N, C-alpha and C positions, 0 to 999 in steps of 0.2 A: 456225528461219528457213528459208523455202523460197526457193531461189535459181534464177534462170534464167541461162543462158549463151548469148549470141548470138555466134557465130563460134567454131568448134571446130578451128581450125588450131593452129599452134605455141603461141601464147600462151594460147589458150583451154584447150588440154590442160594446159599448165603450171599454170594456175590451178585446173583441176579436181583436179590431183594435190595441190596445197596445201590445197584445201578438204577433200579426202579425209582428209588428215592431221589437219586441225583438227576434223573431225567427232567425234572421240573426246572432245573437251573442250567443244564447242559444239553446241547443238541446231540443226544445220544439215543441209540436204540439197539436192543439185542436183535440182530437181523437173522442170526442163524445159531442153532444149537446142535450138539451131537452127543449121542450116548448109545451104547450097544443095547441098553435095556429099554424096552418099550415103556415101562412104568415111569422111568426117569425122564424120558422124553415128554411124556404126557404131563408130568408135574411141571417141567420147564415151560411147556406151552400154556399151562394155566396161568403162569406169571407174565410171560411175554407172548401174547396170543398171535401176533403177526409174524413171529420168527419162522424161518424155514427149518425143518428138522432133518437131520442126517443121522444115519445109524453109525457111521464111522467118522472119526475126527479127520483123517486124511482126506476124505471126500469133502468135508467142509472146507479144508484148506485149499483144495483144488477148485471147487466150484462156487463157493459163497463169495459174494462181493462185500468184503469187510475190510476195515482199516486196522482193527485191533482184535486180538484174540486172547481169551482167558484159558489157560491150560490148568484144569482142575482134576486131572486124572490121577489114578494111583501113582505113587512116587516113582516106581520103576519104569513108567512110560514117559516121564517128563522130558528127558533129553531128546528122544526121537521126535516128538511133536514140536518141541521148542525150536530145535534146529531147523526143521522144515518150515515153521512159521517165520523164522528170521530170514531164511532164504527166499521166502515169498514176499519179503519187504514189509511185513506186518509189525506193528507195535505189539509187544508181548507182555502179558501179566502172567507170571509163572508162580504157581503155588509152591510153598515150601514142602519138603526140602527140594532144592532145585534138581538134585540127582542123588545117587547112592554110591557112586564109584569115582575114584580119582580120574580115571580116563574120561569119564563123562564131564567132570569139572573142566578138563582141558578142552573137550569138544565144544562145550557151551561158550567158553570164553573165546575160542577161535572163531566160532560162527558169528559172535557179536562183533568181533574185531573186523572180520571180513565183510560183513553186511552193514555195519553201522546201526543195527536195530536198536530201538529203545526198549529196554527190558526192565521191568520192576518185579521184585520178588516179594511174595506175600508173607513176609515175617511180620505179622500184624502186631506183635507185642510192642514193637517200636512206636506204634501209633496209639497205644492204649493210654488213657489219661493218667492213670496212677503211675505208670512206668515213665511217661514223659515228665511227670512231676518230679520223680526221683532223679532223673537225668538233670533237670534244672537245678535241683538242690546240690548235686555233685559239682556241676559246672560253676554255680554262683558261690559255693561254699557258705551258703546262708547259715548253716549250722556247723560250720567248721569242716575239717577234712573228713571224708569217708574213711572209716576204719575197718569195717567188715560188712559183708553182704551175704545173706542167706536167701536162696530162692527155692521154691518148690512148685511142682505141677503134678497132680495126682488124679487118676481117673479110675472109674470102674472098668470092667472088662471091655476092651475095644474089639468088638466083633461084628460091626455093621458094614464093613467094607465089601465091595464087590468080590465075590468068590473068596471071601475071608482073607484078603491080601494082607491085612495088618498082621495076621498071625504067622506070616512067612518071612523069615529073616531076609531072604534074598530079594523080596519084593517091597519090604517096608523099611529095612534097616533096623528093625526092632524099636523098642521104646526110645532108644538113643537118638535115632535120626528122625523119628516121627514126632515125639513129644518133648523130650529133653532139649532138642535143638532150639526151641523157643527161648529158653533161658540162656543157653550157650550163646545164641545170637545177641541177646540183649547185653550179656556180660561183655562181649566183644565190642558192642556199640558204645558202651559207656566207659570201658576200661582198657580197650585194646586187646592185644594178644597176651595170654598169660605167660608168666615166667616159669611156672611149674604146674603140673597136673597130676593128681592122684585119683585113681578110680577104684571104687568097690561096686560090685554088681551081683545081683541075684538072678540066676538063670533057671529056666524051666527044664524039663526032662530032655527036650531036644537041644538044649544048649543055648537057646535064645535069651538074651537079657530081658527081664520083665521089670526090673527095678535097678536104677543106677543112682549112686551117690558120689559126686565128684567134688574134690577140693582143689582150689586154685590159689595161686598167689600172683597178684598184680602189683609189683613193687611192694609198698608197705601194706597194701590192702589184702586181707584174706577173704576168700569167698567160697561158698559151697552151693551146689544145686542138686536137688533130688527130683527124680521123676519115676513114677510107676503107673502102669496102665492095666493091671490085672486084679484090681480089688473087686469084691463082690459087686454084682450089677446094680444093687441099690446104693452103692457108694457115690456120693455127690462129687461132681468134678470140682476140684479145689486148686487154686493157684494163688500164690502170694509171695511176699518177701519181708525180710526184716533187715533194715539198713541202720547200722550203728554209726552215727557221726560223733564228733567230739562233743557237741552240745545237745544232741537229741537222738532218740531212736525212733525210726519210722516203721510202722507195722501196717502191712496191707494183706488182707485176706478177702478174696472175692465173695466168700460166703458169710462174712461178718455182718452184724447189724450195722455198725459203722465200718465200712470197708477199709477206710484209711484213718489211722490214728497216729498222732505225734506225742511222744513222751519226752518232755524237756528236762534238762538237768536240774532246773530250779523247782521241779515238782509240778509244773503246769502241764495239763493234758489238753491237746487241741484236736479237733476234728476238721481238717481242711475241707472246704467245699469247692470242688473242681468244676469248672464250666466246660461241659461237653459240647462239641460241635454239633452232634446229632445224637438223639436218644430214641431208641425203639427196640422192642423185643418181638421176636417172631420165631415160633417153633416149627415152621414149615419144613426146614431143612432136615429135621428128624435126627439131629446129632446132639452132642453134649454142650453145645453153645447156642444161645438164642439172642444175645445182644448184637444188634446190627451196627451200633455206633462206630466201633473201631474199624470195621470193614468199609463203612461209608467214608471215614476219614482217609483210610488207606487208598481207596479208589479215587476219591476227590483229589488227593495229592498227585496221583498218576495222571489224571485228566488235566490238571493244572500244568504239570510239567510238559505234557504233550502240546496243549493248546498255546501255552506261553513260550514254548521252545526253551524250557529251563533244564538244567542238568538234574538228573535223578540222583540226589545226594543221600537221601535217607535210606532207600531200599534198592540200591543198584545190584545188578547181577554179581559183580565182583564180591560184594559183601555176602550174598547168599552162598557163593562158592566158598568163601572163607569160613563160614559157619559149618558147612558140610565137611570141610577138611578137618576142622577141630573135632567134630563129632566122629569122623572116621578114625581119628587117632584114639579117641575115648572108646569107641567100639572095639577096636583091636585090643586095647588094654583089658576091656571087660571080658572079651572072649578068651583071653589068655589067663584070666584069674582062675584059680582053682575053686 
């Protein structure tokens, strides 16, 4: 399978590395890359040396002979390129958030309905071992019913985007649609749509949310999610959760010595050892993530769905749109907070 990648920044490079690892078992190659920045193109070509380089993504879609395209552009450009790729008959891997506006949600769904394109959304948290483990515990009720869930996702100042697009509300959707959406999406994945939502947000001088704390109710389960992305530059990226079940509390922190710990009602403390499908770290992308494993699993899942002609059940476009819509609701509440 010949693959094209549009956008060779942090996420584009991360996916290039996962595709490189998968190439040993799948007949795939990155045949074309596109980025307006010469340095980004050069970095991409250092990973996939035989790829044809284009300066503009639309040129890649017009001229490159590919069957699948990864769209890893700044969020405000997703819809334009994804719709064009679908109309070209390509399979599409679309980074999150799929878009930033309700009208674009409708455009994307309409394009998929009309073209029948296979589209997978890069909401990678659904593929992370610790979050998959939590979903299994909820489904199996191994420790009784879930009673409450607290999630967090915290970052130092996010300022590495092309033309500083992260710091522009209209181009990134703020911390809500860029960072918080990961936990929003996971909550929807495991608990469905919330019955109620309450938002508190801290905004900068321009009125853009920099920190959001949202409380939800899903039936009998109470949940909260916090995201911030303007901590000092030395602040380490941190993500985690605390899940309270009837018989145990599960704590995950990506920076912990033991990342995942179970505290049981009888006093026993366990450290589960999860079996990862693929483990590797690589800092080539130059962003605040270096673990390639979840991105490998995510991409492998897409490739399996394509080659085996299976339904995309875990990361379909409809779910990506659903998470954008909930985040848009939260963003509106945040902007209207005094």
